[in-house]
BALOBA-1460 file (C-alpha; in Angstrom, 3 decimals):
// residues 191
<rec num="1" residu="m" x="-17.866" y="7.171" z="-13.258"/>
<rec num="2" residu="k" x="-21.112" y="7.255" z="-11.281"/>
<rec num="3" residu="l" x="-21.584" y="3.520" z="-11.370"/>
<rec num="4" residu="l" x="-18.344" y="2.999" z="-9.002"/>
<rec num="5" residu="e" x="-19.334" y="6.089" z="-6.666"/>
<rec num="6" residu="q" x="-22.653" y="4.298" z="-6.263"/>
<rec num="7" residu="r" x="-20.837" y="1.117" z="-5.542"/>
<rec num="8" residu="i" x="-18.616" y="2.397" z="-2.954"/>
<rec num="9" residu="i" x="-21.493" y="4.162" z="-1.012"/>
<rec num="10" residu="s" x="-23.507" y="0.918" z="-1.218"/>
<rec num="11" residu="d" x="-20.267" y="-1.647" z="-0.327"/>
<rec num="12" residu="g" x="-17.673" y="0.527" z="0.885"/>
<rec num="13" residu="k" x="-17.029" y="0.990" z="4.572"/>
<rec num="14" residu="v" x="-14.771" y="3.887" z="6.004"/>
<rec num="15" residu="l" x="-12.905" y="2.782" z="8.880"/>
<rec num="16" residu="p" x="-10.519" y="4.529" z="11.502"/>
<rec num="17" residu="g" x="-7.277" y="6.030" z="10.051"/>
<rec num="18" residu="d" x="-8.704" y="7.235" z="6.764"/>
<rec num="19" residu="v" x="-9.125" y="3.504" z="5.601"/>
<rec num="20" residu="l" x="-11.773" y="2.818" z="2.577"/>
<rec num="21" residu="k" x="-12.504" y="-0.676" z="2.750"/>
<rec num="22" residu="v" x="-14.005" y="-2.059" z="-0.618"/>
<rec num="23" residu="n" x="-13.316" y="-5.670" z="0.036"/>
<rec num="24" residu="s" x="-16.310" y="-7.060" z="-0.956"/>
<rec num="25" residu="f" x="-16.036" y="-6.031" z="-4.955"/>
<rec num="26" residu="l" x="-12.388" y="-4.718" z="-5.538"/>
<rec num="27" residu="n" x="-9.676" y="-6.121" z="-3.697"/>
<rec num="28" residu="h" x="-10.329" y="-9.162" z="-1.372"/>
<rec num="29" residu="q" x="-13.371" y="-10.362" z="-3.260"/>
<rec num="30" residu="i" x="-13.356" y="-9.435" z="-6.929"/>
<rec num="31" residu="d" x="-16.946" y="-8.815" z="-8.392"/>
<rec num="32" residu="v" x="-15.382" y="-9.997" z="-12.139"/>
<rec num="33" residu="k" x="-18.391" y="-8.455" z="-13.907"/>
<rec num="34" residu="f" x="-18.206" y="-5.212" z="-12.344"/>
<rec num="35" residu="v" x="-14.550" y="-4.854" z="-12.350"/>
<rec num="36" residu="s" x="-14.662" y="-6.064" z="-16.205"/>
<rec num="37" residu="q" x="-16.780" y="-2.845" z="-16.289"/>
<rec num="38" residu="l" x="-13.876" y="-0.707" z="-14.995"/>
<rec num="39" residu="g" x="-11.035" y="-2.349" z="-16.965"/>
<rec num="40" residu="h" x="-13.389" y="-1.304" z="-19.939"/>
<rec num="41" residu="e" x="-13.530" y="2.425" z="-18.675"/>
<rec num="42" residu="f" x="-9.871" y="2.441" z="-18.884"/>
<rec num="43" residu="h" x="-9.725" y="1.354" z="-22.155"/>
<rec num="44" residu="r" x="-11.828" y="4.029" z="-23.275"/>
<rec num="45" residu="l" x="-9.943" y="6.630" z="-21.601"/>
<rec num="46" residu="f" x="-6.309" y="5.258" z="-22.988"/>
<rec num="47" residu="a" x="-7.441" y="3.604" z="-26.126"/>
<rec num="48" residu="d" x="-5.827" y="5.875" z="-28.235"/>
<rec num="49" residu="c" x="-2.439" y="5.897" z="-26.589"/>
<rec num="50" residu="g" x="-0.411" y="2.832" z="-28.202"/>
<rec num="51" residu="v" x="-0.350" y="1.191" z="-24.931"/>
<rec num="52" residu="n" x="1.435" y="-2.579" z="-24.940"/>
<rec num="53" residu="k" x="1.967" y="-3.491" z="-21.458"/>
<rec num="54" residu="i" x="0.185" y="-2.773" z="-18.406"/>
<rec num="55" residu="l" x="1.827" y="-2.485" z="-15.101"/>
<rec num="56" residu="t" x="0.559" y="-2.927" z="-11.729"/>
<rec num="57" residu="i" x="1.928" y="-3.697" z="-8.233"/>
<rec num="58" residu="e" x="0.913" y="-6.756" z="-5.991"/>
<rec num="59" residu="s" x="-1.572" y="-7.724" z="-4.871"/>
<rec num="60" residu="s" x="-4.751" y="-5.589" z="-5.411"/>
<rec num="61" residu="g" x="-3.951" y="-4.063" z="-8.859"/>
<rec num="62" residu="v" x="-3.478" y="-7.793" z="-10.397"/>
<rec num="63" residu="g" x="-7.019" y="-8.317" z="-10.740"/>
<rec num="64" residu="i" x="-7.961" y="-4.915" z="-11.934"/>
<rec num="65" residu="a" x="-4.773" y="-4.837" z="-14.349"/>
<rec num="66" residu="c" x="-5.986" y="-8.219" z="-15.863"/>
<rec num="67" residu="l" x="-9.423" y="-7.407" z="-16.356"/>
<rec num="68" residu="t" x="-8.305" y="-3.875" z="-18.219"/>
<rec num="69" residu="a" x="-5.517" y="-5.743" z="-20.148"/>
<rec num="70" residu="q" x="-8.305" y="-7.902" z="-21.774"/>
<rec num="71" residu="f" x="-9.728" y="-4.700" z="-23.717"/>
<rec num="72" residu="f" x="-6.279" y="-4.000" z="-24.673"/>
<rec num="73" residu="d" x="-5.153" y="-7.238" z="-25.786"/>
<rec num="74" residu="v" x="-1.608" y="-6.784" z="-24.022"/>
<rec num="75" residu="p" x="0.278" y="-8.322" z="-21.417"/>
<rec num="76" residu="v" x="0.291" y="-7.509" z="-17.492"/>
<rec num="77" residu="v" x="3.525" y="-7.122" z="-15.586"/>
<rec num="78" residu="f" x="3.342" y="-6.814" z="-11.894"/>
<rec num="79" residu="a" x="5.833" y="-5.710" z="-9.616"/>
<rec num="80" residu="k" x="6.546" y="-7.769" z="-6.769"/>
<rec num="81" residu="k" x="6.796" y="-6.083" z="-3.354"/>
<rec num="82" residu="a" x="9.690" y="-8.511" z="-2.488"/>
<rec num="83" residu="k" x="12.456" y="-10.094" z="-4.785"/>
<rec num="84" residu="t" x="11.999" y="-14.044" z="-4.516"/>
<rec num="85" residu="s" x="14.041" y="-16.820" z="-5.397"/>
<rec num="86" residu="n" x="12.591" y="-17.244" z="-8.930"/>
<rec num="87" residu="i" x="13.575" y="-13.518" z="-9.850"/>
<rec num="88" residu="s" x="17.030" y="-13.249" z="-11.450"/>
<rec num="89" residu="s" x="19.039" y="-10.332" z="-9.774"/>
<rec num="90" residu="d" x="18.449" y="-8.277" z="-13.176"/>
<rec num="91" residu="v" x="15.649" y="-6.174" z="-12.065"/>
<rec num="92" residu="y" x="14.543" y="-2.782" z="-11.606"/>
<rec num="93" residu="s" x="13.205" y="-1.741" z="-8.296"/>
<rec num="94" residu="a" x="12.070" y="1.240" z="-6.477"/>
<rec num="95" residu="s" x="11.151" y="1.593" z="-2.533"/>
<rec num="96" residu="a" x="7.773" y="2.652" z="-1.544"/>
<rec num="97" residu="h" x="5.802" y="2.885" z="1.637"/>
<rec num="98" residu="s" x="2.570" y="1.075" z="2.141"/>
<rec num="99" residu="y" x="0.058" y="2.978" z="3.586"/>
<rec num="100" residu="t" x="-2.394" y="0.237" z="4.307"/>
<rec num="101" residu="h" x="0.410" y="-1.888" z="6.110"/>
<rec num="102" residu="g" x="2.705" y="0.895" z="7.372"/>
<rec num="103" residu="n" x="5.690" y="-0.472" z="6.086"/>
<rec num="104" residu="e" x="8.689" y="0.081" z="3.737"/>
<rec num="105" residu="y" x="9.132" y="-2.329" z="0.802"/>
<rec num="106" residu="e" x="11.224" y="-2.814" z="-2.473"/>
<rec num="107" residu="a" x="9.023" y="-3.124" z="-5.602"/>
<rec num="108" residu="v" x="10.832" y="-5.268" z="-8.188"/>
<rec num="109" residu="v" x="10.279" y="-6.178" z="-11.726"/>
<rec num="110" residu="s" x="12.419" y="-8.280" z="-13.901"/>
<rec num="111" residu="k" x="14.374" y="-6.464" z="-16.866"/>
<rec num="112" residu="d" x="13.090" y="-9.370" z="-19.058"/>
<rec num="113" residu="f" x="9.556" y="-7.925" z="-18.643"/>
<rec num="114" residu="l" x="9.982" y="-4.122" z="-19.211"/>
<rec num="115" residu="l" x="11.654" y="-2.624" z="-22.376"/>
<rec num="116" residu="p" x="12.584" y="0.975" z="-23.748"/>
<rec num="117" residu="s" x="10.177" y="-0.167" z="-26.623"/>
<rec num="118" residu="d" x="7.038" y="-0.476" z="-24.304"/>
<rec num="119" residu="k" x="4.373" y="2.060" z="-23.762"/>
<rec num="120" residu="v" x="3.088" y="1.522" z="-20.433"/>
<rec num="121" residu="l" x="-0.204" y="1.814" z="-18.797"/>
<rec num="122" residu="i" x="-0.235" y="1.844" z="-14.985"/>
<rec num="123" residu="i" x="-3.046" y="0.380" z="-12.951"/>
<rec num="124" residu="d" x="-3.515" y="0.483" z="-9.499"/>
<rec num="125" residu="d" x="-6.665" y="0.039" z="-7.048"/>
<rec num="126" residu="f" x="-6.159" y="3.175" z="-4.988"/>
<rec num="127" residu="l" x="-4.042" y="6.321" z="-5.208"/>
<rec num="128" residu="a" x="-3.582" y="8.308" z="-1.802"/>
<rec num="129" residu="n" x="-0.054" y="9.612" z="-1.301"/>
<rec num="130" residu="g" x="1.166" y="8.399" z="-4.405"/>
<rec num="131" residu="a" x="3.978" y="6.111" z="-3.148"/>
<rec num="132" residu="a" x="2.855" y="3.054" z="-5.154"/>
<rec num="133" residu="l" x="2.692" y="4.751" z="-8.638"/>
<rec num="134" residu="e" x="5.806" y="6.853" z="-7.599"/>
<rec num="135" residu="a" x="7.762" y="3.410" z="-7.687"/>
<rec num="136" residu="l" x="6.088" y="2.285" z="-10.654"/>
<rec num="137" residu="v" x="6.920" y="5.833" z="-12.387"/>
<rec num="138" residu="s" x="10.518" y="5.282" z="-11.279"/>
<rec num="139" residu="i" x="10.432" y="1.548" z="-12.318"/>
<rec num="140" residu="c" x="9.182" y="2.596" z="-15.768"/>
<rec num="141" residu="e" x="11.846" y="5.159" z="-16.006"/>
<rec num="142" residu="q" x="14.579" y="2.740" z="-15.376"/>
<rec num="143" residu="a" x="13.730" y="0.986" z="-18.027"/>
<rec num="144" residu="g" x="13.509" y="3.765" z="-20.311"/>
<rec num="145" residu="a" x="9.614" y="2.730" z="-21.338"/>
<rec num="146" residu="e" x="7.165" y="5.260" z="-21.890"/>
<rec num="147" residu="i" x="4.189" y="5.962" z="-19.936"/>
<rec num="148" residu="a" x="1.164" y="6.466" z="-21.462"/>
<rec num="149" residu="g" x="-0.595" y="7.191" z="-18.052"/>
<rec num="150" residu="c" x="-1.826" y="5.861" z="-14.875"/>
<rec num="151" residu="g" x="-5.469" y="4.541" z="-14.556"/>
<rec num="152" residu="i" x="-6.728" y="4.470" z="-10.779"/>
<rec num="153" residu="v" x="-9.610" y="3.043" z="-9.570"/>
<rec num="154" residu="i" x="-10.206" y="5.334" z="-6.256"/>
<rec num="155" residu="e" x="-8.195" y="8.377" z="-5.658"/>
<rec num="156" residu="k" x="-8.295" y="10.157" z="-2.332"/>
<rec num="157" residu="q" x="-7.947" y="13.445" z="-3.975"/>
<rec num="158" residu="y" x="-7.208" y="15.120" z="-0.614"/>
<rec num="159" residu="q" x="-4.030" y="13.200" z="0.004"/>
<rec num="160" residu="g" x="-2.408" y="15.126" z="-2.941"/>
<rec num="161" residu="g" x="-0.589" y="11.743" z="-4.557"/>
<rec num="162" residu="g" x="-2.376" y="12.386" z="-7.852"/>
<rec num="163" residu="d" x="-1.442" y="16.143" z="-7.886"/>
<rec num="164" residu="k" x="2.032" y="15.539" z="-7.503"/>
<rec num="165" residu="l" x="2.168" y="13.140" z="-10.105"/>
<rec num="166" residu="r" x="0.083" y="15.359" z="-12.503"/>
<rec num="167" residu="a" x="2.284" y="18.148" z="-11.665"/>
<rec num="168" residu="r" x="5.026" y="16.192" z="-13.360"/>
<rec num="169" residu="g" x="3.145" y="15.689" z="-16.514"/>
<rec num="170" residu="i" x="2.270" y="12.455" z="-16.131"/>
<rec num="171" residu="r" x="-1.680" y="11.473" z="-17.390"/>
<rec num="172" residu="v" x="-3.427" y="10.200" z="-14.311"/>
<rec num="173" residu="e" x="-7.475" y="8.982" z="-14.469"/>
<rec num="174" residu="s" x="-9.068" y="8.550" z="-11.581"/>
<rec num="175" residu="l" x="-12.591" y="6.478" z="-12.202"/>
<rec num="176" residu="a" x="-13.916" y="8.031" z="-8.564"/>
<rec num="177" residu="k" x="-11.965" y="10.670" z="-6.716"/>
<rec num="178" residu="i" x="-12.839" y="11.353" z="-2.929"/>
<rec num="179" residu="r" x="-12.980" y="14.798" z="-1.607"/>
<rec num="180" residu="s" x="-13.564" y="13.807" z="1.874"/>
<rec num="181" residu="m" x="-14.247" y="11.079" z="4.182"/>
<rec num="182" residu="s" x="-15.347" y="10.933" z="7.776"/>
<rec num="183" residu="d" x="-15.165" y="8.489" z="10.743"/>
<rec num="184" residu="d" x="-19.072" y="8.576" z="10.290"/>
<rec num="185" residu="g" x="-19.020" y="6.863" z="7.399"/>
<rec num="186" residu="k" x="-19.791" y="9.690" z="4.970"/>
<rec num="187" residu="i" x="-17.769" y="10.017" z="1.439"/>
<rec num="188" residu="e" x="-17.790" y="13.215" z="-0.627"/>
<rec num="189" residu="f" x="-16.732" y="12.584" z="-4.043"/>
<rec num="190" residu="c" x="-15.472" y="15.586" z="-6.517"/>
<rec num="191" residu="e" x="-17.548" y="16.374" z="-8.994"/>
């Protein structure tokens, strides 16, 4: 999606440690009109899949998932990164490693909100090594829900997480696929 690639070039910042900072429009401050266009594109890609629920993980995926859900007219369920006192003990859970935060966490979803009859579109902002997506896939599998696919805003293709999921037969659609990033700020996109 050229529009997204242009926005990454103009507003994104490559930080040391292989981090792409897109806080100004995607995951700290959200450009609602722009992200809504991304949601529309996810709808175009998955419109014929019978999606009845969108699943994401807190916190950066929530805004993108909500703006995508408006086009599907379906609810959004988001996995919490910690079990809170207002969630019953009846949950699906999977552990994941956060590249950004450098820690392990347990993603949890109440069994009330993910059912075997659901056809789920997983939405997230980034895909690098795939740990968060693997956790969400595991949660869907635990629920017996069908996975329609995964919609990713930005995939760091060179880190291999998307390839692992695709090799398992999971449909992954990324709106921008980065081939490489350098410490001097140069970003190369896949064709």
